[in-house]
PABARO-561891 format. One record per residue (C-alpha): x, y, z. Coordinates in steps of 0.25 Angstrom, whole numbers, plus 2048, in hexadecimal, padded with zeros to 3 digits. Example, Ala and Ser with C-alpha at 12.3 -4.5 7.8 and 13.67 -1.06 7.14 Angstrom:
REM residues 2
831|7EE|81F
837|7FC|81D
REM end
This chain:
REM residues 986
DDB|B72|537
DCF|B7A|53A
DC5|B76|545
DB7|B7B|547
DB7|B84|554
DB3|B7C|560
DAD|B85|56A
DA9|B7B|575
DAC|B7F|583
DB4|B8B|57F
DBA|B94|589
DBE|BA1|584
DCC|BA8|588
DD1|BB6|585
DE0|BBA|584
DE3|BC9|583
DF1|BCD|57F
DF6|BD5|573
DEC|BCE|56A
DDE|BCA|570
DDE|BBA|56F
DD1|BB3|573
DD1|BA4|574
DC8|B99|579
DCB|B8C|57F
DC4|B80|585
DC6|B73|58B
DBC|B69|58A
DBC|B5D|593
DBA|B4F|58F
DB5|B46|59A
DBF|B3B|59F
DBB|B2D|5A1
DBB|B2F|5B0
DB0|B35|5B7
DB2|B43|5BD
DB2|B40|5CC
DBD|B4A|5D2
DBA|B59|5D2
DC9|B5B|5D4
DCC|B54|5C7
DC2|B5C|5C0
DC7|B69|5C5
DD6|B65|5C1
DD1|B61|5B3
DCA|B6E|5B1
DD6|B76|5B6
DDF|B6F|5AD
DD6|B71|5A1
DD5|B80|5A3
DE4|B81|5A5
DE6|B79|598
DE0|B83|58F
DEA|B8E|593
DF5|B84|591
DF0|B7F|584
DEF|B8E|57F
DFD|B90|581
E01|B83|57B
DF9|B86|56E
DFF|B94|56D
E0D|B8F|56E
E0A|B83|565
E04|B8C|55A
E11|B95|55A
E1A|B89|559
E12|B84|54E
E12|B91|546
E21|B92|549
E24|B85|543
E18|B81|53A
E17|B73|534
E13|B74|526
E18|B67|520
E17|B5C|52A
E24|B53|52B
E25|B44|526
E27|B40|535
E1D|B39|53F
E1A|B47|545
E19|B4E|538
E10|B43|532
E06|B46|53E
E03|B53|538
DFA|B55|52C
E00|B5A|51F
DF5|B65|51D
DF4|B68|52C
E03|B67|530
E03|B75|537
DF6|B73|53E
DFA|B65|543
E08|B6A|548
E01|B75|54F
DF8|B6A|556
E04|B62|55A
E0B|B6E|560
DFE|B72|568
DFC|B64|56D
E0B|B63|571
E0B|B70|578
DFE|B6D|57F
E03|B60|584
E10|B66|589
E08|B71|591
DFD|B68|596
E08|B5F|59C
E0C|B6B|5A6
DFE|B6F|5A9
DF8|B6B|5B7
DEA|B6E|5BD
DE7|B6A|5CC
DDB|B6A|5D4
DD8|B62|5E1
DE5|B5A|5E0
DE1|B56|5D1
DEB|B5A|5C6
DE6|B5B|5B8
DEF|B5B|5AB
DEC|B5D|59C
DF3|B52|593
DF4|B4F|585
DFA|B42|580
E09|B42|57C
E0D|B41|56D
E16|B34|56C
E14|B31|55D
E0E|B35|550
E00|B2F|554
E01|B38|561
E04|B44|559
DF8|B42|54F
DEF|B40|55B
DF5|B4D|561
DF2|B55|555
DE4|B4F|555
DE2|B54|563
DE5|B63|55F
DDC|B6B|556
DE0|B79|551
DD8|B83|549
DD8|B92|545
DD0|B9B|54D
DCC|BAA|54D
DC7|BB3|542
DD4|BB2|53A
DD9|BA5|53F
DE4|BAA|548
DE0|BA2|554
DE2|B94|557
DD7|B8B|55C
DDC|B7E|563
DD5|B71|568
DDD|B67|570
DD5|B5A|572
DD6|B50|57D
DDE|B57|587
DDF|B4D|593
DDE|B54|5A1
DE3|B4A|5AB
DE0|B4C|5BA
DE9|B45|5C4
DE9|B44|5D4
DF6|B40|5DA
DFB|B3B|5CD
DEF|B32|5CA
DE6|B36|5BE
DD8|B39|5C4
DD1|B3F|5B8
DD3|B42|5A9
DCC|B4B|59F
DCD|B4D|590
DCB|B5C|58B
DCC|B63|57D
DD3|B70|57E
DCD|B7B|574
DD4|B89|574
DD7|B94|56A
DE4|B9B|56A
DE8|BA8|563
DF2|BA2|55A
DF4|BA5|54B
DFB|B99|548
DF1|B93|53E
DEF|BA0|538
DFD|BA2|535
DFE|B94|52F
DF2|B96|527
DF8|BA3|521
E06|B9D|51F
DFF|B91|517
DF6|B9B|50F
E03|BA2|50C
E0A|B95|507
DFD|B91|4FF
DFC|B9F|4F9
E0B|B9F|4F5
E09|B92|4ED
DFC|B98|4E7
DFD|B98|4D8
DF9|BA4|4CF
DEA|B9F|4CF
DE8|B9F|4DE
DEA|BAA|4E9
DF9|BAA|4ED
E07|BAC|4E8
E04|BA7|4DA
DF9|BB2|4D8
E01|BBD|4DF
E0E|BB9|4D7
E06|BB9|4CA
E00|BC7|4CD
E0E|BCD|4D0
E14|BC7|4C4
E09|BCC|4BB
E0B|BDA|4C0
E1A|BD9|4BE
E1A|BD2|4B0
E0F|BDB|4AA
E16|BE7|4AE
E24|BE3|4AA
E1E|BDC|49D
E18|BE9|499
E24|BF1|49C
E2C|BE7|493
E22|BE9|488
E23|BF8|489
E32|BF8|487
E37|BF7|495
E44|BEF|497
E3D|BE3|49D
E44|BD7|499
E3E|BCD|4A3
E2F|BD0|4A6
E2E|BC6|4B1
E3B|BC1|4B7
E3F|BBA|4C4
E40|BC6|4CC
E32|BCA|4C8
E2D|BBC|4CC
E34|BBD|4D9
E2E|BCB|4DC
E20|BC6|4D9
E21|BBA|4E1
E25|BC2|4ED
E1A|BCC|4EB
E10|BC0|4EA
E16|BB9|4F6
E14|BC6|4FE
E06|BC8|4F9
E03|BB9|4FD
E09|BBC|50B
E00|BC7|50D
DF4|BC0|508
DF6|BB3|510
DFD|BB7|51C
DF7|BC5|51E
E05|BCB|51E
E12|BCB|516
E21|BCB|51A
E25|BDA|51A
E33|BD6|517
E2E|BCF|50A
E26|BDC|507
E33|BE4|508
E3B|BDA|4FF
E30|BD9|4F5
E30|BE9|4F4
E3F|BE9|4F2
E3F|BDE|4E8
E34|BE5|4E0
E3D|BF2|4E0
E49|BEA|4DB
E41|BE3|4D0
E3C|BF0|4CC
E4A|BF6|4CC
E4F|BEA|4C4
E44|BEC|4BA
E48|BFB|4B8
E57|BF8|4B7
E57|BEB|4B0
E4A|BEA|4A8
E47|BDD|4AE
E54|BD7|4AE
E57|BCE|4BA
E62|BD5|4C2
E62|BCE|4CF
E6F|BCC|4D6
E6C|BBF|4DD
E6E|BBE|4EC
E70|BCD|4EE
E62|BCF|4EA
E5D|BC5|4F4
E65|BCC|4FF
E5E|BD9|4FB
E51|BD3|4FC
E54|BCD|50A
E59|BDB|50E
E4C|BE1|509
E44|BD6|510
E4B|BDA|51D
E49|BE8|51C
E57|BED|518
E52|BF2|50B
E46|BFA|508
E42|BFD|4FA
E35|C02|4F4
E2F|BFB|4E9
E2E|C05|4DD
E20|C07|4D8
E20|C00|4CB
E1B|C07|4BE
E0C|C04|4BA
E0A|BF9|4B0
E07|BFE|4A2
DF8|BFF|49F
DF4|BF1|49A
DFF|BEA|4A2
DF5|BE0|4A9
DEF|BD3|4A4
DE1|BD9|4A5
DE4|BE5|49C
DDB|BE5|490
DE1|BE6|482
DDA|BE7|475
DDD|BDD|46A
DDA|BE2|45C
DD8|BDB|44F
DE4|BE2|44A
DEC|BDB|440
DE1|BD1|43C
DDA|BDD|436
DE6|BE2|42F
DE8|BD4|428
DD9|BD3|424
DD9|BE1|41E
DE6|BDF|417
DE2|BD2|412
DD4|BD7|40D
DD9|BE3|406
DE5|BDC|400
DE4|BD9|3F1
DE0|BCA|3F3
DD7|BCD|3FE
DCF|BD8|3F8
DCE|BD1|3EB
DC8|BC5|3F1
DBE|BCE|3F9
DBA|BD6|3EC
DB8|BC9|3E4
DAF|BC3|3EF
DA6|BD0|3EE
DA7|BD3|3DF
DA1|BC6|3DB
D93|BC0|3D8
D8E|BB3|3DB
D85|BAD|3D0
D7B|BA3|3D3
D6F|B9D|3CB
D63|B9D|3D3
D55|B97|3CF
D47|B97|3D4
D3C|B8D|3CF
D2D|B8F|3D0
D23|B84|3CD
D18|B88|3C3
D10|B7B|3BF
D0E|B6D|3C5
D07|B61|3BE
D05|B53|3C4
D01|B46|3BC
D00|B37|3C0
CFE|B32|3CE
D05|B2E|3DA
CFA|B24|3DF
CFA|B15|3DE
CF0|B0F|3D4
CE9|B07|3DF
CED|AFF|3EB
CFC|AFF|3E8
D07|B02|3F3
D11|B0D|3F1
D1F|B07|3ED
D27|B14|3EA
D29|B1F|3E0
D33|B26|3D7
D33|B35|3D3
D3A|B3B|3C7
D3C|B4A|3C4
D3E|B51|3B7
D41|B60|3B5
D41|B67|3A7
D45|B75|3A5
D40|B7F|39A
D44|B8D|397
D3C|B99|39B
D2F|B99|3A3
D2A|BA2|3AE
D34|BA9|3B7
D35|BA7|3C6
D38|BB2|3CF
D46|BB0|3D4
D4A|BB9|3E0
D59|BBE|3E1
D5E|BC4|3EF
D62|BD2|3EF
D6F|BD6|3E9
D6F|BCA|3E0
D6D|BCB|3D1
D67|BC2|3C7
D70|BC1|3BB
D68|BB6|3B2
D5A|BB0|3B3
D54|BA3|3AD
D46|B9D|3AC
D43|B8F|3AB
D37|B85|3AB
D3A|B78|3B2
D30|B6D|3B1
D31|B62|3BC
D2A|B55|3BA
D2A|B4C|3C7
D26|B3D|3C4
D23|B34|3CF
D21|B25|3CD
D1A|B1D|3D8
D1B|B0E|3DA
D10|B05|3E0
D10|AF6|3E4
D05|AEC|3E6
D09|ADE|3E9
D13|ADB|3DF
D0E|AE5|3D5
D13|AF4|3D3
D0E|B00|3CC
D11|B0F|3CA
D0B|B1C|3C9
D11|B29|3C5
D0F|B38|3C9
D15|B44|3C2
D16|B52|3C7
D1B|B5D|3BD
D1F|B6B|3C2
D23|B77|3B9
D2D|B81|3BF
D31|B8F|3BB
D3F|B91|3BE
D47|B9E|3BF
D57|B9E|3C0
D60|BAA|3C2
D6F|BAC|3C3
D70|BB5|3CF
D7C|BBD|3D3
D80|BBF|3E1
D8B|BCA|3E4
D97|BC6|3ED
D94|BB8|3F1
DA1|BB5|3F8
DA4|BC3|3FE
DA6|BC4|40D
D9D|BCB|416
D8E|BCB|417
D86|BC7|40B
D7D|BD2|408
D76|BD7|3FB
D7E|BDF|3F2
D74|BE9|3EB
D7C|BED|3DF
D85|BE1|3DD
D82|BE0|3CE
D7F|BEE|3CB
D89|BF5|3C1
D8E|C03|3C2
D8C|C06|3D0
D95|C10|3D7
D9A|C05|3E0
DA0|BFD|3D4
D9B|BF3|3CA
D97|BE9|3D4
D94|BDC|3CC
D8D|BE2|3C0
D96|BDA|3B7
D90|BCE|3BC
D82|BD3|3B9
D86|BD8|3AB
D8D|BCB|3A7
D88|BC0|3B0
D90|BB3|3AF
D89|BA6|3AB
D86|B9E|3B7
D7D|B94|3B0
D7B|B90|3A2
D6D|B8C|39C
D6E|B7E|39F
D71|B80|3AD
D65|B89|3AE
D5C|B7D|3AB
D63|B75|3B5
D62|B80|3C0
D53|B81|3BD
D51|B72|3BF
D59|B74|3CC
D50|B7F|3D0
D44|B77|3CF
D4B|B6C|3D7
D4E|B75|3E2
D5D|B78|3E0
D5D|B85|3D7
D6A|B8C|3DB
D77|B8B|3D4
D85|B8D|3D9
D8A|B9B|3DA
D94|BA0|3D0
D9D|BAB|3D4
DA0|BB7|3CA
DAB|BC1|3CD
DA8|BD0|3CC
DB1|BDC|3C9
DB5|BE3|3D6
DB7|BF2|3D4
DC5|BF7|3D5
DC3|C01|3E0
DBC|BF7|3E9
DC8|BF7|3F3
DC6|C06|3F6
DB8|C03|3FA
DBC|BF7|403
DC9|BFC|409
DC4|C08|411
DB9|C01|417
DC1|BF5|41B
DCC|BFE|421
DC1|C03|42A
DBD|BF5|42E
DCB|BF1|430
DCE|BFD|43A
DC2|BF9|442
DC5|BEA|442
DD4|BEC|445
DD1|BF3|451
DC6|BE9|456
DCB|BE4|463
DC8|BDB|46F
DCC|BDD|47D
DD6|BD3|484
DDD|BD4|491
DEC|BD2|490
DEC|BC6|499
DE2|BBF|490
DEB|BC2|484
DF7|BBD|48C
DF1|BB0|490
DEA|BAE|483
DDC|BAE|48A
DD7|BB6|47E
DD8|BB5|46F
DD6|BC3|46A
DD6|BBF|45B
DCB|BB5|45D
DC3|BC0|465
DC5|BCA|45A
DC1|BC0|44F
DB4|BBD|457
DB2|BCC|459
DB3|BCF|44A
DAA|BC3|447
D9F|BC9|450
DA1|BD7|44A
DA3|BD2|43B
D95|BD6|437
D96|BE3|43D
DA3|BE6|438
DA0|BE2|42A
D93|BEA|42A
D8D|BE5|41D
D80|BEC|419
D74|BE5|416
D76|BE7|407
D83|BEA|400
D81|BF6|3F6
D8B|BF0|3EC
D97|BE7|3EB
DA1|BF2|3EF
D99|BF3|3FD
D99|BE4|3FD
DA8|BE4|3FC
DAA|BED|407
DA2|BE4|411
DA8|BD8|40B
DB6|BDE|40E
DB2|BE1|41D
DAD|BD2|41E
DB9|BCC|418
DC2|BD5|420
DBB|BD1|42D
DBC|BC2|429
DCB|BC4|427
DCD|BCB|434
DC5|BC0|43B
DCD|BB5|434
DDA|BBC|438
DD6|BBD|447
DD2|BAE|447
DE0|BAB|442
DE5|BB3|44D
DDC|BAD|457
DE1|B9F|453
DEF|BA3|454
DEC|BA9|462
DE7|B9C|466
DF3|B95|461
DFC|B9F|468
DF3|B9C|475
DF5|B8D|474
E04|B8F|472
E06|B99|47D
DFE|B8F|486
E07|B84|482
E13|B8D|485
E0E|B91|493
E0C|B82|497
E1A|B7F|491
E21|B89|49A
E19|B85|4A6
E11|B92|4A7
E03|B8B|4A7
DF8|B8D|49E
DF2|B99|498
DE5|B97|4A0
DEE|B97|4AD
DF5|BA3|4A8
DE7|BAA|4A7
DE3|BA6|4B4
DF0|BAA|4BB
DEF|BB8|4B4
DE0|BB9|4B9
DE3|BB5|4C7
DEF|BBD|4C9
DE9|BC9|4D0
DE1|BC1|4DA
DEA|BC1|4E7
DE9|BB9|4F3
DDF|BBD|4FD
DE4|BC4|509
DE6|BBD|517
DDA|BBF|520
DDB|BCC|528
DDE|BCC|536
DD2|BCC|540
DD0|BCD|54F
DCB|BC3|558
DD1|BB6|55C
DDF|BB4|557
DDF|BC3|553
DE8|BC8|547
DF4|BC0|543
DFE|BCC|543
E05|BC4|539
E13|BC7|533
E1A|BC0|528
E29|BBD|527
E2E|BB5|51B
E3C|BB0|517
E41|BB4|50D
E38|BC0|50D
E3A|BC2|4FE
E3A|BB5|4F5
E46|BB7|4EC
E4B|BAF|4E1
E59|BAF|4E6
E5F|BA7|4F1
E5F|BAC|4FF
E66|BA6|50B
E5E|BA0|516
E65|BA7|521
E61|BB5|51B
E53|BB0|51B
E53|BAC|52A
E4E|B9E|525
E51|B90|529
E5D|B89|522
E69|B8D|51B
E6D|B90|50D
E65|B98|503
E57|B98|4FD
E50|B9D|4F1
E43|BA3|4F6
E3D|BA4|4E8
E3F|B9D|4DA
E38|BA2|4CE
E36|B9E|4BF
E31|BA7|4B5
E2E|BA2|4A7
E2B|BAC|49C
E22|BA4|492
E24|BAD|486
E32|BB3|488
E3A|BB8|47C
E33|BB4|470
E3F|BAE|469
E42|BA4|474
E3C|B9B|47E
E2D|B98|481
E27|BA1|477
E2B|B9A|46B
E20|B90|46B
E15|B9B|46B
E1D|BA5|462
E1E|B99|458
E10|B9D|454
E15|BAA|44E
E1E|BA3|444
E25|B98|44A
E2F|B96|455
E3B|B99|44C
E37|BA7|449
E33|BB4|450
E2B|BC0|44B
E32|BCC|445
E2E|BD5|451
E34|BCC|45B
E41|BCB|453
E41|BDA|452
E3F|BDC|461
E4A|BD2|464
E54|BD9|45A
E51|BE6|460
E53|BE1|46E
E61|BDD|46A
E66|BEB|466
E72|BEF|46F
E74|BE1|474
E82|BDC|475
E82|BCF|46E
E8C|BC4|46B
E90|BC0|45D
E85|BB5|45C
E7A|BBE|461
E7E|BC9|458
E7D|BC0|44C
E6F|BBB|450
E6B|BCA|452
E70|BCD|444
E68|BC1|43F
E5C|BC6|446
E5E|BD4|441
E5E|BCF|433
E52|BC6|435
E4A|BD2|43B
E4E|BDB|42F
E4B|BD0|425
E3D|BCD|42B
E3A|BDC|42C
E3D|BDE|41D
E33|BD2|41A
E28|BD9|422
E2B|BE7|41B
E2B|BE0|40D
E1D|BDB|411
E19|BE9|414
E1E|BEE|407
E16|BE3|3FF
E09|BE8|406
E0C|BF6|402
E0F|BF3|3F4
E02|BEA|3F3
DFB|BF7|3F6
E02|C00|3ED
E0B|C06|3F7
E1A|C08|3F6
E21|BFD|3FE
E2C|C07|401
E24|C0D|40C
E28|C01|415
E36|C04|415
E34|C12|417
E2B|C0F|423
E35|C05|429
E40|C0F|429
E3B|C15|436
E3F|C08|43E
E4E|C06|43E
E54|BF9|43F
E4F|BEB|43C
E49|BE9|44A
E41|BF6|44A
E3C|BF4|43C
E38|BE5|43F
E30|BEA|44C
E29|BF5|444
E25|BEB|439
E20|BE1|444
E19|BEA|44D
E11|BF2|442
E19|BFF|443
E1F|BFD|435
E11|BFA|42F
E0B|C06|434
E16|C0F|42F
E16|C09|421
E07|C0A|420
E08|C19|424
E12|C1C|41A
E0B|C14|40F
DFD|C1B|40E
DF6|C27|413
DE7|C24|414
DE3|C1E|421
DDB|C13|41C
DE5|C0F|412
DF0|C0F|41C
DE8|C07|425
DE5|BFC|41B
DF4|BFD|417
DF8|BFB|425
DEF|BEF|427
DF5|BE9|41B
E03|BEC|41F
E01|BE6|42D
DFB|BDA|427
E07|BD8|41D
E11|BDB|429
E0A|BD0|431
E0B|BC6|426
E1A|BCA|424
E1D|BC9|433
E17|BBB|433
E23|BB7|42A
E2E|BC1|42E
E32|BB9|43A
E40|BB8|440
E48|BAB|444
E46|BA9|453
E54|BA5|455
E59|BB3|451
E50|BBA|45B
E53|BB0|466
E62|BB2|464
E61|BC1|465
E58|BC0|471
E61|BB7|478
E6D|BC1|476
E64|BCD|47B
E61|BC5|488
E6F|BC1|48A
E73|BD0|489
E68|BD5|492
E6B|BCB|49D
E7A|BCD|49C
E78|BDC|49E
E6E|BDA|4A9
E78|BD0|4B0
E84|BDA|4AF
E7C|BE6|4B4
E71|BE1|4BD
E79|BE3|4CA
E7E|BF1|4C8
E71|BF6|4C2
E69|BF1|4CE
E74|BF5|4D8
E74|C03|4D2
E67|C07|4CC
E6D|C15|4C8
E77|C0F|4BF
E71|C14|4B2
E7A|C0D|4A9
E79|C00|4AF
E6A|C01|4B0
E69|C05|4A1
E71|BFA|49D
E68|BF0|4A4
E5C|BF7|49E
E62|BF6|490
E64|BE7|492
E56|BE5|498
E51|BED|48C
E58|BE4|482
E52|BD8|489
E44|BDE|48A
E44|BE1|47B
E44|BD3|478
E36|BCF|474
E2E|BC5|47C
E20|BC0|47E
E16|BB9|476
E0E|BC1|46D
DFF|BBE|46D
DFA|BBC|45F
DF9|BC2|455
E07|BC3|451
E0F|BC8|44B
E04|BD1|446
E09|BDF|443
E07|BE8|44E
E08|BDE|459
DFF|BD3|45F
DF5|BD3|46B
DFF|BD2|476
E0C|BCC|47A
E0B|BC2|486
E15|BBB|48F
E14|BB1|49A
E1D|BAF|4A6
E1B|BA2|4AE
E20|BA4|4BC
E24|B9A|4C7
E28|B9E|4D5
E2C|B95|4E1
E31|B99|4EE
E2F|B9A|4FD
E32|BA0|50A
E3D|B9B|513
E34|BA0|51F
E26|BA6|520
E23|BAB|52E
E16|BB0|533
E16|BB7|540
E09|BBA|548
E0C|BC5|552
E01|BC3|55C
E02|BC5|56B
E0F|BC2|573
E14|BB6|56A
E14|BB6|55B
E10|BAA|553
E1A|BA8|548
E17|B9E|53C
E23|B9B|534
E25|B92|527
E34|B90|526
E36|B82|521
E3A|B7D|52F
E38|B6F|534
E2E|B6F|540
E31|B65|54B
E2A|B63|558
E2B|B59|564
E1E|B52|563
E21|B46|56C
E29|B4D|577
E35|B45|575
E3F|B51|573
E40|B4F|564
E38|B58|55B
E30|B51|550
E30|B57|542
E22|B5B|53F
E24|B62|531
E29|B6F|52A
E25|B7D|52B
E26|B7D|51B
E2A|B8A|515
E21|B92|50C
E23|B90|4FE
E1C|B91|4F1
E1D|B8E|4E2
E14|B96|4D8
E13|B97|4C9
E0C|BA2|4C1
E0C|BA8|4B3
E0B|BB6|4AE
E07|BBB|4A1
E0A|BC9|49B
E04|BCF|48F
E09|BDC|488
E04|BE3|47C
E0A|BDF|46E
E17|BE4|469
E23|BE9|471
E2C|BDE|477
E21|BD6|47C
E22|BD1|48A
E2B|BC6|490
E39|BC3|497
E44|BC5|48D
E50|BC6|496
E52|BB7|498
E4C|BA9|497
E3D|BA7|498
E3F|B9E|4A4
E45|BA6|4B0
E47|B9F|4BD
E4D|BA5|4CA
E59|B9F|4D0
E52|B96|4D9
E49|B90|4CF
REM end
């Protein structure tokens, strides 16, 4: 509880020792009911009051040290414990101790003057009601610039004056003083330490510190695994343990102002050991149980000194903030191959080399005659009217000027004369009689009709005039001259009259008739080079995205690329204001059609990415890793550490001179005997328990199935994944069942590779290239696994393209067609998941067996090259098993955007004891949280009542880490065991 400073009637004091302590105290007298008539009584009371201040100062200092030594954090369910507030238990217990200490010392204090004896007195505590009243009499507050002094106010201290055993006077006084005691500062820091240890990853504390440490570890090890290092478990129990201790030390420093030096030594030793295990075992877990705990304890006690080796710098881009460029890539290949393919190019040229024929008409009025009347024949009332229209058509007549837009051609022209007679009959009424009048208007129109040809009515791209569309014998080709020479019949003579009538009536146009032309045979040679240049430009068009945004699906590169192309479509098409001929029109139509195909493909990819994002979000929630939004927020907040404790300042209270002692110093996941920790109780404790779930572990098993089902169903995996699994099983000693499964996997990989190779041969044959080039190019890769990997990652396609054609433009077009063909084939060439799962399980079993057999000897003797190499080979087999979730598109030849994996991490643990020692003056103030029961004799009956417990410092934190590596390689993920790794204490 904090109180406003009361400066009424303060009397300053100064204490000079090792540390300059300045306090202030005051006694405020409250008039008694009896009038003051005896000067001796007044002198005795004043003397007792002055003496009380010094006595109270000692009582407060002793009570503060006792309250720190046995702090009440959780009040007990006893009458004494219930008198304490749940949120103010420590301060209330401190008030109780100050009250009882003051009462005890007041009982021995005597002041005499003129035969009068004065004694300060506080009421006894006989029951819970008295205890609550006692707590209410005492106020405590922090004082000094950094809160390291204690301001105390004790209200209603009764000073009784007696003469010869008879009471002759009484005063009530309030005692105010400030003592240089850091008890509340120590408690505040301990509470802040507890709160920050329980802080999640989105707030300052252990959760955020742990996240930052795990990100450093996971990204460094993930990139090492991606680069081919024998890292089988990117994030294991020992890494979570090390990161938790590192985070706890950082929180100690930030909240307490110091950290346990033994913990720092143990953490350095543990870091060195983890580094050694990683070097010797490729990330295999080689702990030796209790012996490791012993080593950590020796490190904590100073018997072992080890320097933490400097870790290698992380590879470039190994941070969530690193920017990557996502290209259009395979969408551009598919668009080019589709448009230049036989069907695609035929459809394009047919849309350009065609004419749209339409009958147009224009009417012009030449003469108007009127007869009859519309007026009534006298005083008649209007009763309605009826109008009839008759149009007659005759051949010939004057021609009317009919304008035709630029680039269009009039093929036939007709003239007609249309006479329109409009007769209106008016009805009139007067009484019961009716009569009629008639008015007639006769108009004569000259009508001209023409059959107008428009070039390329359905062609993609901007509609512009084609200047030479119907001119024959141009260097660019025949255009649509045959349509001009032999115009098809759009209307017959009878239809002309009908359209002439319609022209007068206001609807002159007929429907368009499409007439195909005759594209030149060499048109592809004009279009392909230009389209290849555009393809090169579009394929390399990219957008920037951070690896973290890709890994948390916070960006959809395909959608952004599609939007970028839509914005630049006019610029990239680059159509002129007029097309000189249809060959030129075809070039720009091809550019427009190509861009439309690319945008459509990107939109399909964007839709697939949205489906993948939804499936990944569902999977994260299913394994308890939270939402994608939380994953993003955790990643963004990971580098914001806890603010440091306020610096020590001079003045009242002075610096804390704080030291920290924790037991255990290092929070290990293995059990430790309490006697070795110098902790209360017997038996063993497990200081730390961890759980680490890899969301997208080995793709053939576990949690990734739901998401990977997007790529062909949960019963199959891609050829590249199967090939990497087959390669990882080389040299592994398998049992009979596993050998059968591996043979089946080898056969399936070989068959699917042949399927993809056949698709490449068909692409070559369709373009007039010998399909045997494929077999020749594939000979450089030996074995089914290597050949399948080459086919799936684009290496084989590039080799086939280089061996097939020599011209760079032609080779580029062929490579795009081969990549598109391989994409389609890879979509179908999938391998049963059960074969991959069975082989993967056998590889894991082998790796773990080798690790178990040689873990102890390798760590005991790091110079045993043979043992270390054996472990490394086992780790290499495990690390070679593919893992992670490919971010779409997949399985496009040449890779995908990135491979992502997520680890959901939970830790819980605590310290058997946390001791804070403030070294000040002659006597230290020691604050200790060790779970002890706090007892105090509050009613002076010889029995100590239970106030509560000095609860231990514990914590439970959950966080998540996402790692994103470039496409290809083995991906990233834990491949040595199950996706759910738990420490023994979990």
